[in-house]
N, C-alpha and C positions, 0 to 999 in steps of 0.2 A: 768903256771898259760896259760890256755886259752888266745888267744890276743882279744882286744876288734878292732870292725868293725867301720871306721869312711866312710861313703858316703859325698863325696864331690861333687861339682858342678860348681865350677869356672875354668872359660877357659884361663883366663890369668895364667903362670908357679906362678909368682911371688908372686902371692894372692895365689894357691894354696898351695904352700911350706910354707911360711908364715906360711895359716891357720895350715898346718899338725905341723908343729913346736910348735908353740901354745899349740896345743892339746896332744904334746908329753910332753913339758914343766907345761903343769898347773895339768892335769892326773898322772903324776910323772910316767910316762910306756916310758919303749926304742922303737923304734925302732919294734923291732919286736913284741913289744908287742899290735901294734898298725898298722894293714894291712889297706891301706887307695886304694881306689877302687872309680877314678874319673869319674864319669856316665856320664858326658858331653861328653867324649872321646868316649864313646860307649855302648854298650850295657850291663845290668849289670849281671853280674856272678853267676853262679847258689850258691848259697846262702845259706849252714846247719847252718840255728841257735846254732844247740849240740857244732858246730866247737869254737863257741866265745863265749866269756862272756857277751857281751853287744852291741848294737850299736846305732851309736852316728852319726848324720846327719847336717853335719855344716852347714854355711850360704850361700847365693845362691844369684845371679843378677835372678833368674826366682821369677815372680810374680802370684802367685797362682789364685788369684783374678782378672787375667787380664782375656778378653774374652778368649776361646778358638782357633779363627781364629786368634786372637794375638798374639798366641804365635807360637814360633819356634817350628819347626820337633822336634828337642830334647828336647825342655822341655814337650814338649808332652808324649815323649818318657819317657822322665824320670819320670814324676808324676802315669805315669801308672804303669811303674815297681815298682816305690816307693809305692803304692797302695795295688799291689798285697804281694808285700813282710810286709807290716803293716797288711795284713791278717791275718798272722802267727802271726807276732810280739805280736799284739793285740791278736788274740786268745788263747794264750800261756801266755800271762802276760810278755813276757821277754823284757827282763828288755833294754830300750832305751832313749835317750837323744839326743831333736831336737835343735840346735842353731840356734834363728830366723826363718828360714825356715821348722823348726822344728811345729812352730806355723801355718805354711800352712799349712804341709806334716800329721803332725799328726791329725790338728785342722778341717781341710775340711776331712779325713777320718770319724772323729766319729761325723761329723755333724754339729759342731761351723759353726758360721756365720764370715765366710774371708771378708774384706772390705778394703777399703781407706779411712775410717773414722775418726781410728788414729793411724796415722802413724806420725813418730816424725823424727825428724833432728838429720846428723849427730854432735852427740856429745855424752858427759856424762848428766846423767837425773839421778837424785835419786829414788830409786825405794822402797818401802813399801813391806813390807812382812805383810800376813792377818795371824789371830790368825792360821788357819791353817797351813799355809808358817812357822811359829814359832817352829810349834811341828814336823814339815815336816821332815826325817834323809837326806836326797838330801842338805837340806838349814841347817844344824847342822854347829854349828861356824857360820852361818853368822849372824850380825848386824839385825835389826827390819828394819833398814831404813839405806842405805849404797848406794853410786854410781857406776853406770854401762854406757858402751858406747852401743850405741846407734845407728842406720839409718834405715829404714825400710818403705817403703810405702806404704804396707800394714800391719793389723794388727787383732786380735780377736774382733768382738764388741759384739758377743754373744758367751759363751758356750753352750755345751751339759748340758742336769742335770747331767748325772752321774762324770762329770768333778769336779777337786778339784780348787780350786781358790786359788794360793799360791801368787799371789805378783803380785804388779799394781804399777803405776807412778801415776802424776798427770793427763799427758796428753792421757793415754794410759791405759786402765781396767785391760789390760792381759796383765801380763808380765812375769806369767809364771803359769803353770796346771800340773796335772797330771789326768791320766786316769787308772783306775783299784790303784795297788800297785807299779808298775812298771815302768808306762811306761809316761814320763817327757819332754815339751816342754817350749823351754822359746823364749822370744820376745829380751829382751839382749843378748850382747855376754858374755857369763862366759870365753872368750877365750883371748878379747880383751884384750890386755894394753897399754898405750901409743903409742909405738914406730908399735905397729900392727893396731893399728887405724892408725895412719898416713902414714904408707906404701898404705892401702884402700884407702886413703882418693886421695894420689897420682894416684892410679889407675884409680880408679871410678869418677874422676872427671865430666868426662861429660857423666853419664851412671844416669844421671838426680834424683840423690839424692840431689844434689845442686848446685847452679848458679859455673858454674868452675871458677868464679872469685873470692867466698868466701874461695878456698882454703886454702890461707894462714893464714885469718880466723879461720877456723876452727882447723887447725893445732894448731896455737894458743891459742886454749882454750883447745885443748884436752893437750897439753903441763902443763897448768897449772893446771889439771885435777889430783885427788889424787883414782885411780880407782886400789883395792886390792883388795876388797871382792868378786865378781863375779866370782872370779876362784877357788873359793872353795868348790864351784859346783859341778867343775870337777874333783876336788881331792875325794870328798865325792862320786861321783859315779863312781870314777873307786875304791875305796879302799870298797867299800858296794859291788859291782858286781863280783869282781873278783872271778875267781874259774878254776880248775882245771880238 
């Protein structure tokens, strides 16, 4: 099988490694089947799409909608590199799944409006599938309503006309969309289980997602949650697009 490619941008080793292990676990892949490139650590290497089954973009501390002058040099570089890669991915309709930061990257590339109107606090939220979502193969076996973990400062407030809305929440109108046939982005985190969220709360408690003093309360809420369904998206993606 050709491996999948995970493009990551988390600078903290604990968060980056936990994310990688979550994608391995919930995609059902072995380490040799998921190649990770940490873009925050250096320039993107040359990527030949035909070497891979698909491309996954993980979550990120980067906020796409921030003014350019407020972005770090690393963020500006990563966004420029991803935009060039997305030119090829979109042209070929090459299998792509962006989680959380994927809404900012694929959304901006395709003309969506990304801003801070529909950010959501860290924790569980109910996701509702649209009629198109209920029919989409990447959501096969996923209930029409399910809990997922979120935590994002920005979101998509308007999709381009050629995008297909697949899922929403009460606070965020765009939680998952599709471009063409094989390009997907989710605002919720399909890789996050309770332990994963607890790890990120500890790592990012001073990153502006929530008041630092609220960390213990958020951990308690996470541990009382039942988040089991979003991971099906990852398994469906891996099974649908794995190729030799």
